[in-house]
C-alpha positions as CSV (number, residue, x, y, z in Angstrom):
1,M,123.1,74.2,86.8
2,D,122.2,75.8,90.7
3,Y,120.0,78.8,91.5
4,S,122.2,81.4,91.4
5,N,122.4,81.0,87.4
6,V,119.1,82.1,86.6
7,S,119.1,85.4,85.3
8,V,116.5,88.0,85.6
9,I,116.4,91.0,83.6
10,L,113.6,94.4,84.0
11,R,112.8,94.6,80.7
12,W,110.4,97.6,81.1
13,H,108.8,99.6,83.6
14,T,105.9,102.6,84.5
15,E,107.9,105.4,83.8
16,N,108.2,107.9,87.0
17,P,106.4,105.5,89.1
18,L,106.5,107.4,91.9
19,R,104.5,110.5,90.0
20,A,101.9,107.7,88.8
21,V,101.2,106.5,92.6
22,C,101.0,110.3,93.9
23,E,98.7,111.1,91.0
24,A,96.4,108.3,91.9
25,A,97.0,108.9,95.6
26,G,96.0,112.5,94.8
27,I,92.5,111.8,93.2
28,T,91.3,109.7,96.0
29,M,92.4,112.0,98.5
30,K,91.3,115.5,97.2
31,R,95.1,116.3,97.7
32,D,98.0,117.2,95.4
33,F,101.0,115.2,96.5
34,N,104.0,116.6,95.5
35,F,105.9,113.9,93.7
36,K,109.4,115.7,93.5
37,D,109.1,115.9,97.4
38,I,110.8,112.9,98.0
39,V,110.5,113.1,101.7
40,E,106.7,113.8,101.4
41,S,105.9,111.0,98.8
42,K,107.8,108.3,100.9
43,K,105.6,109.1,104.0
44,M,102.8,109.2,102.3
45,I,103.7,105.6,100.6
46,K,104.2,104.5,103.8
47,R,101.5,105.2,105.3
48,L,99.4,103.7,102.3
49,L,101.0,100.2,103.1
50,D,100.5,100.8,106.3
51,M,96.8,101.2,105.6
52,K,97.2,98.4,103.2
53,H,95.4,100.9,100.8
54,T,97.4,99.8,97.8
55,S,95.0,100.0,94.7
56,V,96.8,102.9,93.9
57,L,100.0,100.7,93.3
58,E,98.1,98.9,90.4
59,H,99.2,101.7,88.1
60,V,102.5,100.9,88.1
61,V,103.6,97.7,86.1
62,F,106.9,95.9,85.7
63,G,108.4,93.3,83.1
64,F,110.8,91.0,84.2
65,F,112.5,88.2,81.9
66,I,113.3,84.8,83.9
67,D,115.7,82.8,82.4
68,G,116.9,79.3,83.6
69,A,114.2,78.7,86.7
70,S,112.8,75.6,86.5
71,R,109.5,74.4,85.8
72,A,108.6,74.0,89.8
73,F,109.3,77.5,90.0
74,L,107.0,77.8,87.2
75,A,104.2,76.1,89.2
76,Q,104.8,78.3,92.1
77,I,104.8,81.7,90.5
78,T,102.2,81.7,88.8
79,R,100.1,81.2,91.5
80,H,100.8,85.1,92.3
81,R,97.8,87.5,90.8
82,I,97.3,89.8,89.0
83,C,100.5,89.0,86.6
84,S,100.7,88.1,83.3
85,Y,102.4,85.0,82.1
86,T,104.3,83.7,79.2
87,S,106.2,80.7,79.4
88,G,108.5,78.6,77.0
89,S,107.0,75.8,75.5
90,Q,107.0,72.2,75.5
91,H,104.2,71.4,73.3
92,Y,106.0,73.3,70.6
93,Q,109.7,73.3,71.5
94,D,111.9,70.0,71.3
95,H,113.2,69.8,74.6
96,E,115.9,66.9,73.9
97,N,119.5,68.0,75.8
98,F,117.3,70.2,78.0
99,S,119.1,72.4,80.5
100,Y,118.4,71.7,84.2
101,L,118.9,72.6,87.6
102,Y,120.2,70.7,90.8
103,P,118.3,70.7,94.2
104,N,119.5,72.8,96.7
105,G,122.0,71.5,99.0
106,I,122.2,68.2,96.9
107,S,125.9,66.3,97.2
108,E,128.5,65.5,94.4
109,N,127.4,62.1,94.7
110,G,123.7,63.2,94.7
111,K,124.6,65.5,91.7
112,K,126.0,62.0,89.8
113,R,123.0,60.3,90.3
114,F,120.8,63.2,89.4
115,D,123.3,63.6,85.9
116,R,122.3,59.9,85.3
117,L,118.8,60.3,85.8
118,M,118.4,63.1,83.5
119,N,120.5,61.7,80.7
120,Q,118.2,58.9,80.8
121,V,115.1,60.9,80.7
122,N,116.4,62.5,77.7
123,E,117.5,59.1,76.0
124,E,113.5,57.7,76.6
125,Y,112.6,61.4,75.5
126,A,114.5,61.2,71.9
127,I,113.7,57.6,71.5
128,L,109.9,58.5,71.5
129,K,110.4,61.1,69.4
130,G,112.1,58.6,66.6
131,E,109.4,56.4,67.1
132,G,107.1,59.1,65.8
133,L,105.3,60.3,69.3
134,D,105.0,64.3,68.8
135,I,106.6,66.3,71.0
136,S,103.6,67.3,72.7
137,E,103.2,63.9,74.2
138,A,107.1,63.4,74.6
139,R,106.7,66.0,77.0
140,M,104.9,64.1,79.5
141,L,108.6,62.9,80.4
142,L,110.3,65.8,81.3
143,P,110.9,66.8,84.7
144,N,110.3,69.8,87.3
145,S,114.1,70.7,86.9
146,C,113.9,71.3,83.1
147,C,114.8,75.0,82.7
148,N,112.3,77.2,81.3
149,K,112.4,81.0,80.0
150,L,109.7,83.0,81.5
151,L,108.5,86.8,80.9
152,M,106.4,88.1,84.0
153,T,104.3,91.4,83.7
154,I,103.4,92.1,87.1
155,N,101.7,95.6,89.1
156,A,103.4,97.2,92.2
157,R,100.7,95.9,94.1
158,S,101.3,92.4,93.3
159,L,104.8,92.4,93.5
160,V,104.5,93.4,97.1
161,N,102.3,90.4,97.8
162,L,105.4,88.4,95.9
163,F,107.7,90.0,98.3
164,E,106.0,89.6,101.5
165,L,105.3,86.0,100.6
166,R,108.2,84.9,98.7
167,L,111.0,86.2,100.3
168,C,110.2,84.4,103.5
169,N,112.7,82.3,105.2
170,R,110.0,79.3,104.9
171,N,110.1,79.4,101.2
172,V,112.3,76.9,98.9
173,M,115.5,78.2,98.0
174,E,114.9,78.6,94.4
175,M,112.0,80.8,94.8
176,R,113.8,82.9,97.2
177,I,116.9,83.3,95.0
178,V,114.6,83.8,91.9
179,V,112.5,86.8,93.9
180,H,115.5,88.3,95.6
181,K,116.8,88.9,92.2
182,I,113.3,90.1,91.2
183,Y,113.4,92.3,94.2
184,D,116.8,94.4,94.0
185,L,115.5,95.0,90.6
186,A,112.3,96.8,91.9
187,V,114.5,98.9,94.8
188,N,116.4,100.3,91.9
189,A,113.9,101.3,90.2
190,F,111.0,102.3,92.3
191,P,113.1,102.8,96.0
192,E,110.4,105.1,97.1
193,L,108.1,102.1,97.6
194,F,110.1,98.9,97.5
195,E,112.4,99.9,100.6
196,F,109.5,99.4,102.7
197,V,108.4,96.3,101.2
198,G,109.6,92.6,102.4
199,P,108.3,89.5,104.2
200,S,106.4,90.7,106.9
201,C,108.7,90.2,109.6
202,F,110.4,93.3,107.8
203,A,107.9,95.0,106.8
204,F,105.7,94.8,109.8
205,K,108.0,93.8,112.2
206,K,105.7,90.8,113.3
207,C,105.7,87.2,111.6
208,N,102.5,86.5,110.1
209,Q,103.0,82.4,109.7
210,G,102.0,81.6,113.1
211,H,102.7,78.1,114.5
212,M,104.8,77.3,110.8
213,K,107.5,80.7,111.3
214,C,110.8,80.1,111.6
215,K,113.3,79.6,114.0
216,K,115.2,82.5,113.0
217,G,113.1,85.4,113.8
218,Y,114.5,87.7,110.8
219,W,114.8,88.3,107.1
220,E,117.6,86.1,106.2
221,K,118.5,87.7,102.9
222,V,120.1,85.3,99.9
């Protein structure tokens, strides 16, 4: 499998997210925002983003099911707060004949070598199980490329941060592809917010990566 095979599904989200943000913002400012007035609401949201007064976004929550991303992706995505994660367990689940992802840019010959190594790992995993080693310990053999299922519950404020950091061109390709799928679903569910959101070169017209910035100077969507 390659990164494009990873599936992302929006399982649930806060009903009428625009109303939730408008009500929260109205409490802080002692002002009634008419969530039905899309133009006024979008101006208010853009102003909150520009001022980084984004705590009101925490009242909007999304639940994403990510199927097929690698354990390497899991290690990166769980750095993000504030989120709740439920991952497929290598402690309780038997991973014999596991699925895996190819690295980005690998050649056809490289895929053959990669397949041989993954098959060898799988064979050794099965042998150790056959010798009586519990799967909770045999999992130590399993590679970062091993596919995983992940349920992620995340609020809109954390999503803004996720998109700013992980849609950046400097990220690894799996992260960019999977997070872009999350982004597309979020934009569809709450366009009044997420149409303004992306990496800093898009959202703020300025790269915040300092001397590590990419050479493109713009957001290269995947």
